[in-house]
Residue frames relative to the residue before (quaternion, step in Angstrom):
aa qw qx qy qz dx dy dz
M 1.0000 0.0000 0.0000 0.0000 0.00 0.00 0.00
T 0.3286 -0.7434 0.5503 0.1909 3.55 -1.03 0.82
H 0.1285 -0.7719 0.6210 0.0449 3.51 -1.00 0.96
T 0.5457 -0.5880 0.4755 0.3612 3.52 -1.21 0.51
L 0.3697 -0.7404 0.5191 0.2135 3.54 -0.85 1.02
H 0.5278 -0.6138 0.4896 0.3240 3.50 -1.17 0.74
P 0.5680 -0.6287 0.3897 0.3610 3.60 -0.86 0.85
E 0.6171 0.5570 -0.3515 0.4306 3.59 1.08 -0.64
I 0.6042 0.5499 -0.3610 0.4497 3.54 1.13 -0.63
L 0.6708 0.4756 -0.3091 0.4778 3.59 0.87 -0.86
A 0.6411 0.5248 -0.3471 0.4395 3.58 0.94 -0.73
V 0.6600 0.4842 -0.3197 0.4772 3.59 0.98 -0.76
C 0.6343 0.5425 -0.3224 0.4464 3.58 0.97 -0.84
R 0.6779 0.5164 -0.2962 0.4314 3.57 0.94 -0.80
Q 0.5242 0.6070 -0.4052 0.4388 3.51 1.34 -0.20
D 0.7001 0.3221 -0.1897 0.6084 3.53 1.38 -0.53
R 0.1081 -0.8896 0.4346 0.0895 3.50 0.84 1.12
E 0.7078 0.4759 -0.3091 0.4207 3.61 0.78 -0.87
R 0.6234 0.4848 -0.3525 0.5022 3.56 1.08 -0.49
Y 0.5896 0.5637 -0.3544 0.4572 3.57 1.07 -0.78
L 0.6806 0.4744 -0.3048 0.4678 3.65 0.81 -0.90
S 0.6441 0.5398 -0.3206 0.4370 3.56 1.03 -0.78
V 0.6493 0.5139 -0.3198 0.4605 3.55 1.04 -0.84
L 0.6000 0.5678 -0.3726 0.4228 3.66 1.08 -0.59
M 0.6020 0.5587 -0.3493 0.4511 3.62 1.26 -0.28
A 0.5427 0.6463 -0.3913 0.3670 3.60 1.26 -0.27
P 0.6303 -0.4812 0.4256 0.4359 3.61 -1.26 0.23
P 0.6034 -0.6217 0.3504 0.3558 3.62 -0.78 0.96
E 0.6844 0.5259 -0.3124 0.3967 3.59 0.90 -0.73
H 0.6921 0.4545 -0.2421 0.5059 3.53 1.38 -0.32
I 0.4584 0.7181 -0.4438 0.2779 3.62 1.25 -0.42
N 0.6912 0.4866 -0.3241 0.4248 3.63 0.68 -0.95
A 0.6515 0.5041 -0.3386 0.4547 3.64 0.88 -0.75
L 0.6706 0.4924 -0.3005 0.4665 3.57 0.97 -0.82
M 0.6088 0.5309 -0.3460 0.4772 3.56 1.10 -0.68
A 0.6273 0.5355 -0.3406 0.4515 3.61 0.96 -0.78
L 0.6569 0.5028 -0.2983 0.4760 3.58 1.00 -0.77
V 0.6549 0.4824 -0.3130 0.4903 3.62 0.94 -0.83
A 0.6374 0.5158 -0.3336 0.4653 3.62 0.99 -0.81
Y 0.6386 0.5160 -0.3330 0.4637 3.62 0.92 -0.84
N 0.6710 0.4907 -0.3249 0.4510 3.60 0.81 -0.89
Q 0.6666 0.4936 -0.3086 0.4656 3.60 1.01 -0.82
E 0.5907 0.5541 -0.3624 0.4612 3.59 1.10 -0.63
L 0.6477 0.5051 -0.3139 0.4763 3.60 1.00 -0.81
A 0.6451 0.5098 -0.3234 0.4684 3.59 0.96 -0.84
N 0.6592 0.5086 -0.3007 0.4651 3.58 0.98 -0.86
A 0.6143 0.5896 -0.3383 0.4007 3.60 1.09 -0.71
V 0.7749 0.3462 -0.1771 0.4983 3.56 1.08 -0.68
T 0.5734 0.5907 -0.3618 0.4375 3.57 1.35 0.13
G 0.8772 0.0919 -0.0827 0.4640 3.46 -0.89 1.03
V 0.3912 0.7089 -0.4974 0.3116 3.59 1.19 0.46
S 0.4900 -0.6860 0.4525 0.2908 3.57 -1.01 0.78
E 0.7841 0.1094 -0.0737 0.6064 3.58 1.16 -0.52
P 0.5855 -0.6037 0.4086 0.3548 3.59 -0.96 0.81
M 0.6167 0.5807 -0.3497 0.4003 3.59 1.01 -0.81
I 0.5952 0.5668 -0.3596 0.4417 3.59 1.10 -0.69
G 0.6771 0.4830 -0.2790 0.4800 3.52 0.97 -0.89
Q 0.6337 0.5351 -0.3240 0.4552 3.54 1.01 -0.77
I 0.6264 0.5319 -0.3238 0.4689 3.60 1.04 -0.83
K 0.6600 0.5155 -0.3090 0.4507 3.61 0.92 -0.94
L 0.6691 0.4975 -0.2942 0.4671 3.58 0.99 -0.93
Q 0.6628 0.5078 -0.3135 0.4523 3.59 0.99 -0.81
W 0.5637 0.5785 -0.3957 0.4372 3.58 1.12 -0.50
W 0.6648 0.4820 -0.3079 0.4804 3.60 0.93 -0.85
I 0.6414 0.5284 -0.3368 0.4427 3.59 0.91 -0.88
D 0.7049 0.4764 -0.2713 0.4501 3.55 0.85 -0.93
A 0.7050 0.4870 -0.2544 0.4485 3.56 1.10 -0.80
M 0.5250 0.7073 -0.3902 0.2679 3.58 1.16 -0.53
P 0.6453 0.5105 -0.3611 0.4388 3.65 0.85 -0.69
S 0.6655 0.4864 -0.3043 0.4775 3.57 1.00 -0.75
I 0.6111 0.5683 -0.3443 0.4302 3.54 1.09 -0.73
L 0.7457 0.4145 -0.2130 0.4762 3.53 0.82 -1.07
S 0.6538 0.4827 -0.3340 0.4774 3.59 1.25 -0.20
G 0.6215 -0.6060 0.3135 0.3849 3.51 1.36 0.26
E 0.6457 0.4544 -0.3215 0.5227 3.57 1.30 0.32
P 0.0482 0.8459 -0.5297 0.0404 3.62 0.52 1.06
P 0.5144 -0.5800 0.5029 0.3823 3.56 -1.23 0.28
S 0.6136 -0.5700 0.3947 0.3780 3.56 -1.22 0.34
H 0.3962 0.6521 -0.5259 0.3758 3.56 0.26 1.38
P 0.5286 -0.6776 0.3970 0.3222 3.62 -0.69 1.04
V 0.6828 0.4653 -0.3136 0.4679 3.62 0.84 -0.77
A 0.6275 0.5166 -0.3433 0.4707 3.62 0.97 -0.78
M 0.6731 0.4790 -0.3079 0.4719 3.64 0.87 -0.89
A 0.6531 0.4938 -0.3550 0.4512 3.63 0.98 -0.62
L 0.6327 0.5188 -0.3305 0.4704 3.59 1.04 -0.69
S 0.6322 0.5427 -0.3402 0.4359 3.60 1.02 -0.72
Q 0.6198 0.5465 -0.3578 0.4350 3.64 1.17 -0.48
I 0.5570 0.6091 -0.4117 0.3863 3.60 1.17 -0.33
G 0.2668 -0.8086 0.4892 0.1888 3.54 1.18 -0.69
Q 0.8254 -0.2381 0.1779 0.4799 3.52 -1.24 -0.57
G 0.6087 0.5692 -0.4176 0.3621 3.53 -1.20 0.44
L 0.6973 0.3891 -0.2727 0.5367 3.58 1.23 -0.34
E 0.3711 -0.7254 0.5334 0.2273 3.56 -1.04 0.76
V 0.5203 -0.6323 0.4870 0.3037 3.54 -0.93 1.06
S 0.6942 0.5086 -0.2983 0.4129 3.60 0.80 -1.03
A 0.6324 0.5345 -0.3351 0.4496 3.61 1.08 -0.70
L 0.6836 0.4756 -0.2763 0.4796 3.56 0.97 -0.88
Q 0.6062 0.5279 -0.3291 0.4955 3.55 1.14 -0.67
G 0.6463 0.5507 -0.3079 0.4292 3.55 1.00 -0.90
L 0.5976 0.5650 -0.3495 0.4490 3.56 1.09 -0.67
A 0.6614 0.4850 -0.2911 0.4925 3.57 1.04 -0.85
E 0.6617 0.5149 -0.3185 0.4422 3.59 0.90 -0.92
A 0.6407 0.5496 -0.3305 0.4223 3.58 0.99 -0.78
R 0.6329 0.5527 -0.3308 0.4296 3.60 1.11 -0.61
N 0.4859 0.6342 -0.4646 0.3819 3.62 1.14 -0.06
F 0.5331 0.6320 -0.3841 0.4110 3.58 1.24 -0.52
D 0.6285 0.5536 -0.3326 0.4335 3.58 1.11 -0.73
L 0.6876 0.5123 -0.2713 0.4372 3.55 1.17 -0.50
E 0.4967 0.6475 -0.4147 0.4025 3.58 1.32 -0.06
A 0.5266 -0.6801 0.4307 0.2730 3.57 -1.07 0.75
D 0.7414 0.4310 -0.2384 0.4557 3.59 0.92 -0.91
R 0.6000 -0.5213 0.4576 0.3986 3.55 -1.30 0.26
P 0.6203 -0.4684 0.4352 0.4543 3.55 -1.28 0.20
Q 0.5596 -0.6459 0.4152 0.3119 3.58 -1.04 0.77
N 0.7977 -0.0793 0.1128 0.5870 3.54 0.99 -0.85
L 0.7135 -0.4354 0.3156 0.4491 3.59 -1.30 0.09
A 0.6271 0.5547 -0.3542 0.4167 3.63 0.94 -0.74
Q 0.6590 0.4921 -0.3214 0.4693 3.59 0.97 -0.78
L 0.6370 0.5302 -0.3287 0.4528 3.56 1.01 -0.77
V 0.6419 0.5165 -0.3002 0.4806 3.57 1.06 -0.81
D 0.6169 0.5333 -0.3412 0.4677 3.60 1.02 -0.78
Y 0.6514 0.5150 -0.3105 0.4626 3.56 0.96 -0.86
A 0.6456 0.5153 -0.3104 0.4703 3.60 0.98 -0.87
R 0.6415 0.5178 -0.3228 0.4649 3.56 0.97 -0.80
A 0.7003 0.4918 -0.2625 0.4459 3.58 0.93 -0.98
T 0.7258 0.3761 -0.2312 0.5275 3.60 1.20 -0.37
G 0.7890 0.2822 -0.1687 0.5190 3.62 0.15 -1.21
G 0.6476 0.5205 -0.3388 0.4414 3.64 0.91 -0.78
V 0.6982 0.4582 -0.2939 0.4650 3.57 0.78 -0.92
L 0.6087 0.5540 -0.3557 0.4427 3.60 0.97 -0.77
H 0.7357 0.4049 -0.2742 0.4686 3.64 0.69 -1.01
G 0.5461 0.5756 -0.3953 0.4629 3.64 1.18 -0.37
L 0.6690 0.4898 -0.2871 0.4796 3.55 0.99 -0.85
M 0.6135 0.5471 -0.3385 0.4580 3.52 1.06 -0.67
S 0.6338 0.5210 -0.3116 0.4794 3.51 1.07 -0.79
D 0.6119 0.5381 -0.3454 0.4655 3.60 1.03 -0.82
V 0.6433 0.5357 -0.3300 0.4362 3.60 0.84 -0.94
L 0.7183 0.4639 -0.2109 0.4737 3.55 1.05 -0.92
G 0.5358 -0.6665 0.3804 0.3522 3.55 1.30 0.00
G 0.2842 0.7964 -0.4897 0.2123 3.56 1.18 0.59
I 0.4537 -0.6422 0.5374 0.3050 3.54 -1.18 0.55
P 0.7173 -0.4603 0.2705 0.4478 3.64 -1.15 0.32
E 0.6371 0.5201 -0.3476 0.4503 3.63 0.91 -0.80
E 0.6736 0.4749 -0.3101 0.4738 3.60 0.97 -0.79
R 0.5996 0.5511 -0.3567 0.4577 3.57 1.05 -0.60
S 0.6492 0.4987 -0.3152 0.4801 3.58 0.97 -0.89
T 0.6287 0.5365 -0.3302 0.4559 3.60 1.04 -0.76
A 0.6692 0.4792 -0.3081 0.4771 3.55 0.90 -0.88
H 0.5959 0.5642 -0.3575 0.4459 3.57 1.04 -0.70
S 0.6571 0.5110 -0.2960 0.4685 3.62 0.95 -0.93
V 0.6672 0.4969 -0.3117 0.4591 3.55 0.93 -0.87
G 0.6541 0.5166 -0.3035 0.4618 3.58 1.01 -0.87
T 0.6235 0.5250 -0.3415 0.4680 3.57 1.06 -0.73
A 0.6574 0.5065 -0.3131 0.4618 3.56 0.90 -0.91
W 0.6620 0.5119 -0.3159 0.4471 3.62 0.95 -0.86
A 0.6273 0.5332 -0.3201 0.4687 3.56 1.07 -0.77
L 0.6678 0.4882 -0.3239 0.4592 3.61 0.86 -0.86
I 0.6352 0.5248 -0.3233 0.4653 3.58 0.95 -0.86
G 0.6656 0.5260 -0.2968 0.4384 3.55 0.95 -0.96
L 0.6326 0.5326 -0.3284 0.4564 3.55 1.01 -0.81
M 0.6686 0.4746 -0.3057 0.4840 3.60 1.01 -0.75
R 0.6249 0.5463 -0.3355 0.4456 3.60 1.01 -0.73
A 0.6883 0.5149 -0.2565 0.4421 3.50 1.15 -0.76
L 0.4466 0.7362 -0.4323 0.2676 3.61 1.21 -0.34
P 0.6721 0.4985 -0.3516 0.4199 3.69 0.79 -0.77
Y 0.6862 0.4919 -0.2911 0.4499 3.60 1.17 -0.46
H 0.5773 0.5714 -0.3791 0.4433 3.57 1.33 0.31
S 0.4147 0.7271 -0.4523 0.3078 3.55 1.27 0.21
D 0.6365 0.5475 -0.3386 0.4249 3.60 1.23 -0.24
G 0.7030 -0.4848 0.2425 0.4604 3.50 1.30 0.45
R 0.4873 0.6378 -0.4557 0.3847 3.56 1.22 -0.06
R 0.7013 -0.5063 0.3105 0.3943 3.53 -1.29 0.39
D 0.3275 -0.7100 0.5974 0.1782 3.54 -1.07 0.87
M 0.2561 -0.8180 0.5040 0.1058 3.58 -0.59 1.16
L 0.5192 0.6128 -0.4302 0.4121 3.59 1.29 0.19
P 0.4175 -0.7285 0.4731 0.2669 3.61 -0.57 1.09
Q 0.5821 -0.5714 0.4469 0.3674 3.58 -1.09 0.62
G 0.8272 0.2198 -0.1683 0.4890 3.56 -0.90 0.93
V 0.6324 0.4851 -0.3217 0.5111 3.60 1.31 0.04
T 0.2917 -0.7680 0.5420 0.1768 3.60 -0.89 0.81
V 0.6483 -0.5014 0.4005 0.4099 3.54 -1.26 0.41
Q 0.6367 0.5445 -0.3323 0.4331 3.57 0.93 -0.85
E 0.6429 0.5142 -0.3317 0.4607 3.59 0.96 -0.78
V 0.6643 0.4983 -0.3168 0.4583 3.57 0.92 -0.83
L 0.6727 0.5006 -0.2956 0.4577 3.56 0.95 -0.90
K 0.6502 0.5021 -0.3259 0.4678 3.57 1.03 -0.69
E 0.5793 0.5311 -0.3720 0.4939 3.61 1.20 -0.54
A 0.6410 0.5208 -0.3250 0.4607 3.60 0.97 -0.78
Q 0.6401 0.5389 -0.3104 0.4511 3.56 1.01 -0.83
Q 0.6304 0.5296 -0.3309 0.4611 3.55 1.07 -0.82
H 0.6349 0.5075 -0.3398 0.4732 3.60 0.99 -0.72
L 0.6597 0.4999 -0.3162 0.4636 3.60 0.96 -0.74
D 0.6295 0.5221 -0.3314 0.4704 3.59 1.00 -0.84
Q 0.6545 0.5094 -0.3249 0.4545 3.59 0.91 -0.86
A 0.6403 0.5404 -0.3125 0.4476 3.55 0.98 -0.91
R 0.7079 0.4874 -0.2684 0.4350 3.54 0.92 -0.91
T 0.5317 0.5974 -0.4375 0.4112 3.61 1.17 0.08
V 0.6838 0.4190 -0.2640 0.5359 3.56 1.37 -0.16
R 0.2719 -0.7540 0.5734 0.1698 3.57 -0.85 0.95
V 0.1959 -0.8003 0.5580 0.0987 3.60 -0.47 1.15
S 0.5586 -0.5969 0.4714 0.3308 3.51 -1.27 0.55
K 0.6332 -0.5601 0.3781 0.3773 3.55 -1.18 0.57
R 0.5874 0.6078 -0.3591 0.3957 3.57 1.10 -0.67
V 0.7730 0.3059 -0.1802 0.5258 3.64 1.06 -0.61
L 0.3369 0.7930 -0.4632 0.2076 3.54 1.26 0.09
S 0.6666 0.5294 -0.3259 0.4113 3.56 0.91 -0.83
S 0.5902 0.5609 -0.3773 0.4412 3.63 1.21 -0.19
V 0.7630 0.3152 -0.1730 0.5372 3.57 1.22 -0.41
I 0.4858 0.7160 -0.4214 0.2717 3.62 1.15 -0.36
I 0.5476 0.6223 -0.3901 0.4009 3.56 1.25 -0.42
G 0.4579 0.6803 -0.4269 0.3811 3.54 1.31 -0.22
R 0.6123 0.5476 -0.3506 0.4498 3.60 1.08 -0.63
L 0.6781 0.4631 -0.2974 0.4870 3.57 0.97 -0.71
A 0.5741 0.5764 -0.3655 0.4523 3.54 1.18 -0.61
T 0.6613 0.4968 -0.2980 0.4764 3.59 0.97 -0.89
R 0.6112 0.5313 -0.3599 0.4633 3.62 1.00 -0.71
H 0.6834 0.4692 -0.3010 0.4713 3.61 0.87 -0.85
F 0.6167 0.5522 -0.3473 0.4407 3.59 1.00 -0.78
K 0.6920 0.4838 -0.2778 0.4581 3.53 0.88 -0.95
R 0.6264 0.5396 -0.3248 0.4593 3.54 1.11 -0.81
L 0.6971 0.4770 -0.2691 0.4628 3.58 0.93 -0.90
Q 0.5829 0.5686 -0.3402 0.4703 3.49 1.22 -0.58
R 0.6529 0.5083 -0.2904 0.4806 3.55 1.04 -0.87
Q 0.6935 0.4528 -0.2504 0.5014 3.53 1.20 -0.67
N 0.4950 -0.6752 0.4101 0.3618 3.59 1.25 0.38
W 0.6418 -0.5800 0.2869 0.4116 3.52 1.09 0.96
D 0.5355 0.6254 -0.4055 0.3971 3.56 1.12 0.54
P 0.2933 -0.8019 0.4838 0.1922 3.65 -0.16 1.15
A 0.6848 0.4857 -0.2863 0.4617 3.58 1.20 -0.48
H 0.4069 0.7475 -0.4498 0.2708 3.57 1.31 -0.03
A 0.7924 0.0180 0.0255 0.6092 3.54 0.99 -0.84
E 0.5990 -0.5747 0.4095 0.3785 3.57 -1.13 0.45
E 0.5498 -0.6329 0.4391 0.3229 3.54 -0.97 0.93
P 0.3478 -0.7502 0.5137 0.2288 3.59 -0.64 1.07
P 0.5328 -0.6158 0.4603 0.3536 3.63 -1.14 0.50
A 0.4880 -0.6046 0.5196 0.3554 3.56 -1.21 0.37
G 0.0994 0.8435 -0.5155 0.1138 3.55 -0.02 1.26
V 0.8582 -0.1177 0.0859 0.4922 3.55 -1.14 -0.74
G 0.6419 0.5487 -0.3301 0.4218 3.53 0.99 -0.88
S 0.6498 0.5023 -0.3114 0.4780 3.60 0.98 -0.85
V 0.6629 0.5083 -0.3171 0.4491 3.58 0.86 -0.92
M 0.6659 0.5004 -0.3039 0.4624 3.62 0.93 -0.83
S 0.6293 0.5238 -0.3357 0.4657 3.56 1.09 -0.71
L 0.6638 0.4987 -0.3011 0.4690 3.58 0.96 -0.84
W 0.6518 0.5117 -0.3186 0.4603 3.60 1.00 -0.75
F 0.6260 0.5134 -0.3388 0.4794 3.56 1.03 -0.80
G 0.6608 0.5112 -0.3196 0.4471 3.56 0.98 -0.84
K 0.6310 0.5264 -0.3372 0.4593 3.59 1.04 -0.72
L 0.6857 0.4851 -0.2911 0.4580 3.60 0.98 -0.89
S 0.7470 0.4250 -0.2128 0.4648 3.57 0.99 -0.91
G 0.3966 -0.7081 0.4804 0.3324 3.57 1.25 -0.49
R 0.6078 0.5682 -0.3586 0.4232 3.60 1.17 0.21
F 0.1711 -0.7949 0.5802 0.0465 3.54 -1.10 0.93
């Protein structure tokens, strides 16, 4: 059943514009549930951004961890995102949603990731888990869930590299010491290549269709000699929307 989304949910989702656009490619009956997941993920990201002390972020994340059993049992606290998540009902694992919050504690650490493997683990625990959950909402089989997880991991890695120019104000740099942007992006590409060996059904396509935008960013950064700061990040505009629509029509991500 489709419910009207709270305006705050849409506002939070639009902060993650490219995922928001991807969700709009989903079957109408699943859009609200997917928006709730995207909004939850963005709430977690916001919880650890710009906090004056790591403990403040940890407290915000723990609130979600503690509240999740009640949220999924249909007794959410009075919070728009929590109430939207409660509408999804059965089918989501409490531990998976709690894991998304737990993984964000990594954002609050002071040091860079130790190596590429640690960065990839973080990408799996955030973007990978989120897109796996999106596949679950859409009724994906285990193989499709794994594919969505790979696409989400790739998207997270690319996003971390795209964000590097915005860390010049003293915020944490997520590029491991001794690792290049090119190496991280090629790791992301390997995850995309692996995902594309599986043909997903159209019912779960919107959980992986963001792979099309990942490729657009990969090619742009390649043209920029792997330098995210070489040119200003372009907005997700008409070109992105057209790419997503073509993917929806063709079934290709």
